[in-house]
N, C-alpha and C positions, 0 to 999 in steps of 0.2 A: 504494500500500500504506500509506504514511504517512498519507494522507488518511483512509482507512478507520479506522485506529487512532485518529486524532484525533476522528472522529465518535463512535466507540465510547466513548472516554473521556468525551466530553460527555454521552452517555447515562447512563453510570454516575454522573457527577456530579449530573445532574438527579434521578436515582433516589435518591441519598443525601440530597440536599437535601429531597426530598419526605418521605422517611422521618424526617428530623430534624424537619421541621415538624410531622408527625403526633405525634411524641413530645413536642414542646413543647406542643402543644394538649392532649394527654392529661394531661401534668403540670399544666398550668394548671387543667384541669377538676377534677383530683383535689384540688388545693388548695381550690378553691371548694366542692367537695362536703364536704370535711372541715370547713370553716368552717360550712357549713349543717347538718352532722350528717345528711346524706342518705345512705341505703344505696345500694349498687350496684343498677342497674336490673334486672339479672338476678335478684338476691336478692328485690327487690320483687315481681317477677312470680311467682317461685317461691312466695312467701308467699301471694299471691293465689290461686294454683292450689290450695294446701293448704286455704285457706278454702272454696273451692268444693267440694272433696272432702269436707268435713265436714258439708255440708248433707245431712240424713238423709231428708227426705221432700219430695214435691211439694206446694206450697201455692199457692193462688190467692186473693187477697183484694182486695176493693174498696179503692181508695186515691185520694188526691188526684191531680190531673193531674201530669205529669212536671215536674221542675224545669227551669230554663233550660239549654239545651244546643245544641251545633252538632256537625256531623260525625257524626251518628248515622244509623241506617237506619230508614225508615218504609215499610211495604209493606201492601197490602190482602190480607186473608184470601181465598184462592181460592174459598171456598164460602159464607162468611158475611158479614154486614154488620159487619165488624170491621176495624180497623186494628191493625197490630202494629209496635211500636217497640223498638229495642234500642240500648244504648250511647250514645256521645257524650262530649263533654267541656265543661268550663267553666273559663275563666281569669278570675280576679277582680282582676288587677293584681299579686297577690302569689304565688299558687300556682295550679296546674292540678289539677282534679279530673276523673278519668276514670270513666265509668260502665259497668256491665254489667247494669243492670236491664232487665227485659223486661216491657213493658206491652201490654195488650190494650184497645183502645177500642171499646166497643159503640156504633155509630152511632145505633141506634134509641133506646137508653136514655140516651145521653149519659153513659156510665159508664166509668170507668177501673178496670182490675184489674191488679195486679202479680203475675207468676208467678215463683216460685222453684223451681228444679229441681236435683237433685244433680248434681255434677260437670259444670257447664256452662262456657261460655267465660268467660275472665277479662275485666276491664274493658278497653275499647278504643274508639278512634275512627278515622275514616278507613277503616273496613272496608266491605264490600259484603254485602248480604243480599237474597235474592229468595225469593218464595213460588211453589210449584208445586202443582198439584191432585192429584198422585199419592197414592194410599192415604189419602184423607181430608184431604190437605194436608200439605205439608212446607215447612220453612224451610231454606235453604241459605246459609251464611255463610263468607266467606273473608277472611283477612288482617286488616289494620288495624295500629294502633300504640298503645303505651302510653307516655305522657309522664310523667316524674317530676314531683313537685310544683314543682320549681324550673325545669322545662323545659330543664335542662342535659343530660338523658339521655332517649333515646328507644329503645324496644324495638319492633321491627317483627315482626309475626307472619306465618307462612306456613301456618297451620293451617286445615283445612277442617272445618266443623261442619254437622250437620243436626239438625233437631228435628221429631219427629212431632207435628203439631197435634192428633192424636187421642189420643195417650198423654201428651203434654206432657213428653216426655223428650228431652234433648239427647244426641247421640252424636258423638264425634270420629272422623272418617273417616281411617284410616291408608292413604294412597295415595301411593306414591313418584312421583318425576319431575314434581312439581307446580311452580308458579311459585315464584320466590325470595321471601323475606320483603319485604313492601311495604305501603304504604298509599296512599290517593288514587287507587287503580285503579278500574276499572269492571267490572261483571259483569252479564251478561244470560242468561236461560234461554230456549232455543228448540229445538224438536224433540228433546226429551229430552237436551239437552246444556247445560252451563254454559260460557260464554265469558268469559274474564278478559283484560282489555287494560290495558296501561300501568301507571301509578303511579310511586312513587318510594321511595327508601330514604335516610334522613338520620340520621346518628348525632351531629350537631353538630360533627363534625370534617371529614367529607366527605359528599358526596351523589351520588346517581345516579338518573336518570330512565329510564323504560322505554317501549318501544313494541312489546313482544312480545305474542304471542297464545297463550293456553293453553286447552285444551278438556277438559272433564271429562264423562264419560259417566254419565248418571243411570240407566243400565241395568246397566252392568258395574261401576260404582263405581271407575273408574280414570281417571287422566289419560292422554289419548290422545296418541300420537305423530303429530303433524300436520306438514304441510309448507306453507309460505307461498311462493307463486310469487314469483320474483325480479321486480324492477321497482319500481313505485311503492309507497310505504308512508307512513303518517303519521309525522311526526317524534316524538321522545320527548315525553311529556307526562303530567301527572296532572290530576285535577279536571275532566276533559272530560265531555261528554254522550255517552250510549250508548243506542241504541234498536234493537230487533229487530222485524222484520216476521213475520207468520205463516208466510211461505214460506221463512224462514231467512236473509234478508239482514240484516246488522247495520250500522247507521250510527254513525259516530263524528265528533264535531265539537267545535271549541274546545279548551279546556284551557290548561295553564300548564306552563312549565319554566324552570329557571334555567340560565344558561350563563356560563362564565367569559369576561370581556371582556379583562382584563389582570390583572397580578399583584395579588392581594388585592382584586379587584373583580368582583362578579357582577352580572348584570342579569336581570330576569325577562322572559319572552316570553309574551304572551297570544295564543294561536292563534285564528284565525278560519276555518281551512279545514275541509273536510268530506270524509270518505272512506266508502266502502262495502266491507264484507267479505262475500264469498259463496263458495260451493263452486265450485271449478274443474271445469268440465264434463269436462275431459280427465283428471281425477284419479281416484283410487280411492275416493273418499268421505271421505278425510282430507286432501285438498289444497285450500287456499283461496287466494284472490287478492284484492288490494286494487285499488280504482279510485277516482279522484278524482271528486267530485260538485260540480257547479256548481248550487247551489240557486237557484230563482227566487223571485219575490215580494219581500216585505219583506227588507231587509238588516239583520240584528241587529247591535247594537253589540258590540265585543269584550268578552267576559266569560269568566271561569272560575269554578269552584265554583258552577255554576248548578244549581238543583234541576230534575230532569227525571223525567217519568212518562209512560208510554204507555197510551193508551186503546184500547178495542175498535174504535173507528172509524178505526184505522190512523193516528192522529195522536199525535205526541209533544208534550207541553206542558212549557214551560220557564218558570221564574220566578227572578228575582234574579240574583245573581252579582256579581263584582267585577273591576276592572281597575286595575293600578298606574298612577298618574299622578304628575306632578311628582317623578319619581325622580331623585335625584342620588347622590353617593357615600355619603351618610350617611342620608338620609331618603327614605321612600316613603309616599305617601298613596294610599289606596284610593278609587276611585269606585264606589259601589254602585248596583245597578240594581233597579228594581221593575217592569220590563216583563213582561207575560204574553204569551208567544209560542206559536204552534202550528206544528209542522212536519208537513206532509202527507207521510207516508212513501211514498205511492204516486205523487203528483205531484211530489215533491221540491221543494216550495215552502213558503216561510215566510209567516206572516200575523201581524201585530200585533193582538192582541185588545184591544178597548176595553170595559171593564166600567163602565157608568154607569147609574144609576137615573134614568130620565126621567119626571118627574111634573109635573102642572100646578101642584101646590102650591109646588114649589121656584121656578118661574118667577114665580108671584104674589108670593112673599116677596121676590124680587129687585126687582120693580117697587115694592113697598111701601117697601123700603129707600131707593130713589132718591127716591120721593115725599116721604119724611120729611125729606130735606135740601133739597128744592126749595121755593121760595115758592109760595103760591097765586096765582091770576091777579090778584086785587085788589092784593095787595102788590107783585107784579111791575110792574103798571101804575103804581102810585103811585111806586115807586122810579125808574121810567124817566122820570117827569116832573120829578123833583128830582135835579139833578146839580150838585154843588158842587166846584169845582176851586180849589185854592190852591197857591201856589208861593212859595218864598223864594229862588229862583234856583238852588238846588241840588236840593231834593226837590220833587216834584210829587205831591199827594195828591188823589185823586178819590173823592168820596163819593156813593153812589147809582148809578143806571144799571141796565141790564138784568142779570138774574142769569144765570149759566151753567147750561146744562142738565145739566152733570156736577157731582157733588159734589166738594168740595175734598178733595184728598188730600195730606197732609203729605209733603214730600220728605225730612224728617229721618229718618234710619234709627232704627228702634226698638232700644232697649237690651235688649229682652227677645225672644229668638228664638221664632218660632212653634212651638207644641208639635206633635209628630208626630201625624198622624191615627191613630186607633185603630179606625176602621171599615173600613179596607182594610189589607192587608199592606204594611208599610213596606219600603224598600230593605234588602237583606240578602244574605249569602253563606251557602253550605252549609245551606240550610233542608231540612226533610224534606218531600217531595212524594210523593203517591200518589193513585190514582184508584179509587174504589169506587162501582159502580153509577151511572156517569156523573157523579159529583161529584168535583171536585178538592179535595184537602185540603192545606193548607200549615201547617207547625208549625215554630216556632223558627228557629234560625240565629243569625247575629251581624252587627253592623256596627261600624265604628270611627268615633269622633268625638273630636276634640281629644286624640289619643293615648290614648284609652280604648276598650276593647273592651266593647260591650254585648251580652251574650248573651241571647237572647229565649226566651220560653215562650208566646207568643201562638199562637192557633189559629184558622184560617179555613176556610170551605168555599165552593165556587162550583159552581153547577149549570152544567155545560158545554153543556147544550142551550139554556139561556136567556141566560146571560152578562149577567144584569141587575143582580146585586148580590152582593157578598161577604157571607156570613153570618158574624158574629162568634161564635165558640164560646168563646174565651178572649181577652179584650181585651188589646191591647198595653199594656205598662207599662215606662216608661223607667227605673224603679227596681226592676226584677224581681230584681236582686241588687246587693249592695254592690260598690263599686270601691275597692280599696286602693292608694294610691300608695306603693309599697314603696321609698322613697328610701334606706332603710338597705341594702337588697339591692344597689341600684345603687352605693352607696359602697363596699361590700365588693368588688364586681366590679372597680371602678376600682383598689382597693388591690392585688387579685390581679394585675391587668394591669400595674400599676406595678412590682410585685415581679418579674414575669417579664421585663419590659424590663430591669431592673437585672441579672438573671441572665444575659441574653443580650448584654451589652455587649461581649463578646469578638468578636462578629461571626459571620457564617455562612460555611460552606465553599462555595467556588465553583470546583470542579474544572473 
């Protein structure tokens, strides 16, 4: 009896400690926000909602290409040669900007248009959007997050929106029993249903990752009460890949989650496993089951935040992604990918796609370069006959002799790094990927270099039937946006931290 009471007391003590820690973090954040003069995130979102409500009419105007961004959505129009982009975010080292602009890209005319519609969704990133062919075309969007300029506050959405591509009007769908607020989830449309999986919720004080499944009916406009058979299931994750087959099977692979290792230390996990979700034949039409998938073929490197799009040939195409490397208690470095992969949804096999333009001209240029640094036959013959060797007992110098067939390459490292290629997509995470009429399109995303985040606005196209060459629509630009080293903000953070440490010098309760 005494042992039970002792354990119960420990539980209460741990709960009190957690509550006290949350209060300390909230107080610290409040001090920092007061110094920055930043409003509460709920008030920021409310103000944005009011702004959307004041838009009086639908307008659609030709505009420049979208600005640099990541964590946005890019889908193909179900009936036209158009791509549709919504939202995203940009961090410039000092503040975060979140977007809710809606763009239409006409593939044939190489023309961008921006659409403004009354009472639409507020700015967000990390959301999911799909397009379906119903009634002339519809967009469906769920969730996402809004980060405050300082990134000290995050607001996660749980709203569901639809837009009629025929009327150009947004509508917020009021349907109870939907997923909790989240971002980083994945969503797919198949057989007149939307499937939402995973994601995370982070308020800068605590976080939670998900592996739940939610299903929305595009016929009844309600979240269905489904049952997932017990047994195997994917671990919690966000930023994974999700692809659906025409017969209703849904594949999930990769992704990322953070987990607590010990007190005040978390570590990230990049998943490499794959699962399939399908209807349970013994159910009533709303019962599903997971099964593990051992994919064949090429073995992809561990990555999360990979761009993924499904083509009509039952293949899912993936590009980019990132994995944490050299992670210690204080620092994390990201390893970014630029591999183009295809996953055959029928054969359950991977393939690494090589995109290379093979021409006779390029090989001729390579030969000319080698010839330029080699001697001609007469010079080589003359030099081979005249060989002079001198020595002073320490150094030996040989002049003349046959030339090498290989050009001399200095082993001294260059002080100037090689510029990134702009004729192919560079490594990145969270790009926009979609497929329209057999052509794969890649837009934006971000990569990190020397503690800087470079957000991109480049745009590429690849004919998936030929795989011969990336077509550059908007070339890459390493200076697409300015980077601000906000050292003053860092100093203020340290001051706040120091103040809090002084306040807590009395110690923590340990019941």
